[in-house]
N, C-alpha and C positions, 0 to 999 in steps of 0.2 A: 538199280542194277549194281551188282557188286563189282569191285575192281580186283584185278589180279595183281595189283601192285604190292610190293613189300615196302612197308613204311619205314623210314629211317628212325633210329632211336635218338636223333637230335632234331631240333626244330629247323626246318628249311623256310626262311623268310619268303613272303609273297613277292617282295620286290628287292632289287639290288641295283646299285649304280656305282661306277667308278670313273674318275676323271683324272688324268695325269697332270702333273704340275710342270710339264716341259715348257721351256721358253723358246722353242724353235718355231719354225714357220707352220708346223703342223702339231696337232694335239690329239692324242689317243683317248678314247672314252667308250664306255659301253653301259647299257641299261637293260634290265630284264624284269618282266612282270608276269605273274602267274595268269593263266587263262581261265575264263569262267567255267569251261568244261571240267578242268581239274578240280576246281573248287566244288562244283556240283557233285562230283564223284568222291569227294573227300580225299583227293590225292594232293601231292606236293608239287611244287614247281620243278619241272624236269629239264629246263634250259639252264645253261651256265655260261660263264665267260671268263676271260683273263685279259688284263690290259697292262701294258708296261711301256716305258720309254727310257731312253738314256743316250749316251754318246759313245761312239767308237772312234777313237782318236778325236778328230775335230768334226766328225759328222754325226748329227742327231739322227736317232732312229726311233721308230714307233712300232708297236706290235699289238694287234687286236685279234682275239680268238673268241669264237662263239660256238657253242655245242648244244644240240637238241637231242635229249634222250628219246629213243624210239618208243613210240606210244605202246607197242605191244610187249615191251621188255619189262619184266617185273622189277628190275633194278636200274631202270632208265636214268633216274635221278643220280645214282652213283656213277654210272657210266659217263654221263656228261661232265660231272664235276671232276672225275678222275682224268678224263681225256684233256679237258681244258687246262687244268692246273699243271699236269705233268708236261704237256706240250709247251706251255708258257715258260715253265722253269727250264726246260731243255733249250729253248730259244735264247733265254738270257745267259745261260751258262756258255753257250757256243759263241755268242756275240762277245762276251767277256774274254773268251779264249782267242779272239781274233778272226773267227770265221766270218766271211762276208757274204753278201747277197749277189755280188757281181757275177753275171753270166752263169749262175749256178743255182740249182734248187736244193743242193745238198743240205743247206741249213734247215729247211722245213721238212725234208724227207727224213733226216735223222731224228728230228723232234717227233715226227709221226711214228717212227719205229719205237721210240721211248714210250709214247702214249699207248701203243698197242701192247707192249710188254707189260705195262702197268695194269692194263685191263685184264690181260691173260693171267697175271699173277694174282690179282684180286679174285677172279673167278675160280682159279684153282684152289685158293685158300678157303673158299666157301663151298667147294665141290659142286659148282654149277658151271654150265657152258658159258663162254664169253658172250653169247647172244643174249643172255639175261641182262647184260649191261650194254646193250646196243645203243649207239649214239652217232649222230652226225658230227662233223668237225670242220670248221672253216677258219682259216687264218690268213692274215696279211701282215707281212713284215716289210716296212718301207724305210729307206735311208735317203736323207736329203743330200744331194751332191753339190759340190762347190760350183758347178756350172749352172745351178738352178733347177736341174732336172730332179725327178723323184724316181728312184729305182726300187723295185719291189719284187718279192717272191710271195706267191699265194699258194694255198693248199686247200683242197676241198674234198671231203668224203661224205657222200650222201647228198640230200637236197638242201634247199636254201638258196641264197643269192650272194655272189661276190660281184660288186658293180662299182663303177666310177660315176661321179656326178660332175658334169661340165655345165657351166653357165653360158648360155648363148642368148644374146639380146635380152638379158635380164631373167631368162627362164632356165631353171635347172633341168638338165636332161640326164636321166638315169639309164646307163648302158651296162649290160652284162659284160664282164671282162674275162670270165673263166667259168666253164661248166664241164666237169668230167663225164657227164652223162650217166650219173648213178641212179637216175630215176627212170624206171621202165614205163612203157605205155599203160600197163595195167595198174600202175601206182606203186609197185614194189620198189623199195628203197635199198640200195646197197650201202649199208652203214660202214663205219670204220672197221668193225671186226670181220666184215664179210670177206669171202675168198676173193671176190673180184678186186677189192681194194688192196688186200694183202699181196696178191700176185701181180697187181699192176700199179704199185704205189707211185712209180715215176710218172704215170699218166695222170696223177691227181695233183700235180704241182706244175707251176709255170712261172716264168721270169718276165718282168716287164720294165721298160724305161719310159716314163711319162715326161715328155718335153714338148710343150709346157705341162706342168703338173695339173691334175684335175682339182676341182674345188674340194672334193672329198672322195675317199674310198669307203664304201659301206659294206658291211657283212650282216646279212639278215637270216635268222632262222625262218623256217617256212611259215611260222605264225605271223610274220610280218611280210615276207616276200609274196605269199599268196594274196595278201591284201593289196599289194602294189600293182596287181594286174588290173587293167592294162598299164604298163610302165609309162607309156606316152602321156597318159592322163594323170596318173598318180605320182609319177616321179617329181614333177614340179611342186606338188604339195609337200612331199617329203623334204625337198630341198629348202622350201621357204621356212619350214619349221626348224630344220637344222641350222640354217643361216642366222636364226635369231638366238640360238643357244649361247654363243660366245659373249654376247652383249647383255645377257640376262643377269640379274643380281645374284642368282643361285644357279650356276651352270649345271650341277648335278640334278637338281629338281626340274630344270627346264628340259634336260635330256630325257628324263623319265616321262615328262609330259608328252614328248614326241610319240611315244608308243602307248599313250593312254587315250587314243582316239576311239570313237564309236563307229562300229560297222556291224550291221546285221549278219549273223552267222559266223562271226569271227570269235571263236572260243578257245583257241590254242594259246599256249604260252607265247609270249613275244619277247624277242631279244634282238637288240640292235647294237652293233659295234661300228665305230667310225673313226677314221683318221681324217680329221677335219682341219682345213686350212684356217689359220687364225683370222684371216680377213678374206671375204669373198673375192674371187678372182675377177668378178665382173660386177658392175653396179646394177642393181635392179632398177630398171627404168620404168617400164610399163608392164607390170605383171598382169597377165590376162585373168579374168575372173574364173574362179574354180569352185566346185561344189564344196560345201562345208564338211562333207563326210566322204570317205573313200567310196568310189562307185562300186556297188555290189557286183560281184562277178560269179559266174557259175562255179560250183565246187570242182576243183581240179582232180584229176586221177591221182595226182601226187598226194602223199600223206595218208594213203589208205591203210598203211601199216601202223599209223599212229592211232591215237584215241578215236573212237567212232564219232561221227558227226552228231551234233546235238539233235535230239529228237524228243518229242513229248513223252515217249515211253521211258526215257531215262529219268529216274527220280534221284533227288539228292539223298545221299547216304552219309551217315556219320563216319568219321575216320575209322579205318580198320583197326583191329586190335594190334597194338604195336608188335611188329615182327622185328626183333632186334637184329640189326645187321652190324656186327662188330667191325669197325674200321680196320683195314689191314695196315700194318706198320709202314708199308711202302707207299701208302696213299696220303695225299694232302687233305687236311681237314676241309670241311665245307666252308664256303665263304660266309662272311657276315654281310648284312645289308641294313640299310636304314630306311626309315619312312621317306616317301618321295619328297616331302616338304623339308626334310632336314638331312637329306642324304649327304654323308661325309665325302669330302673331296680330298681328305688327307691321304698321302701315299701309304700303301700297305707294305709290311716287311716282306722279305723273300719268302718265308714260309707262311702259308695261309692259316689264319686263325679263325675259329668259329665266329661267325658274326652274330650280333644280337638279332633277334627276329621279332617281327610284328605278330600280334595275335592273329592266328589263322582266321578267326571269325570276322575280322573287320578289314584286313588288308585288301582282299580281293573283291569284296562286295561293294566297295566304294565306287560310285559311278565314275568311269574314266572321263577325263576332260576331253573336249572336242579337239581334234588334231589342229595344232597351229600350222602356220605356213611352214612348209618343209624347207639341206647343205651339206685331204689328199695325203711321198716319203723317201733312203740310202743306208747300209748297216754300220756299226761302230765297234771299238775294242773295249778293254777292261772298264770297269767302273760303270755299273748300271746306275745312272743318275736317279732314276725313279722307277719303282715298280708298284703296281697297284692291281690286284687281281681278286677274282671271285672264284674260288675253285671248289 
């Protein structure tokens, strides 16, 4: 089956991971892996992310953004990269200018407008409608307050999951904290460029104060969030895997392993962003036994607008003839990524530079490891201490 995708003229790595070097109570990080379905169709990874951390006055802040290019959009990969990188850059600039998250979502709403303008400009330059760069976008910006609470602003356009993880009696509980309702019963998704999101932007952001803070705030593209259903059963598995990441010898590789689990029928790109407490807020006493794989669940109506489900009739096809998509000057270059085993944890500069990529033939066919046991933020002023992004 041929794909309608326009392939980029640059290599898009099959995996990418970033971990901030923040020394605060929380640490921002994200990882992304191409889905088997995209590999079979000769397509590129269409998920993207942006991660950064710093201080505003004496308050540490963390920001995580994940984006999932809409499966039916020819330039989905470009839409997700553009939205994530521009949104992240806008957040950092406004935090540096002194804008805070207190009792307001203006910080994320202005960043969302910047991302929309960038997508519109890129589409105009290519003489195509913005829908060809359709993408979801999820963001969480959190600031650690002096009283110990975590204050955050979140934004979501499209499907996916923004949730918190709380540890109760040693078991991690995954709870949705925000859902703008951009997924219809028939599976249609209202992406970032859609009229619903543009005209109701304020309804896609919310402000929270967590006191006490959760063990983690997680952002999942639907390639992961659909696999988490039912949350009651799979949430603890996700937490146990995340809780082991900080103590691993290679944090970046360990985070990538979290989304390298095996699950029948799971063929979409997977991207996980997390603001993770440096130490679990509760001691794991008697974790209940759990299955070694995520429990298979019926296909959801969600995601119908994305790539079609795997089927025997779909045959692997070689990559399409390169359709050169010249980058627009107002866009940030695609991120670079490194192989799971050696993923770099060095902070990235403000402007995103092309990442080195893995050979397309080997990065995605590598059998993913079984999911290990599955595992929280206030704004700051000038001086972004550390930024690391995949755009």
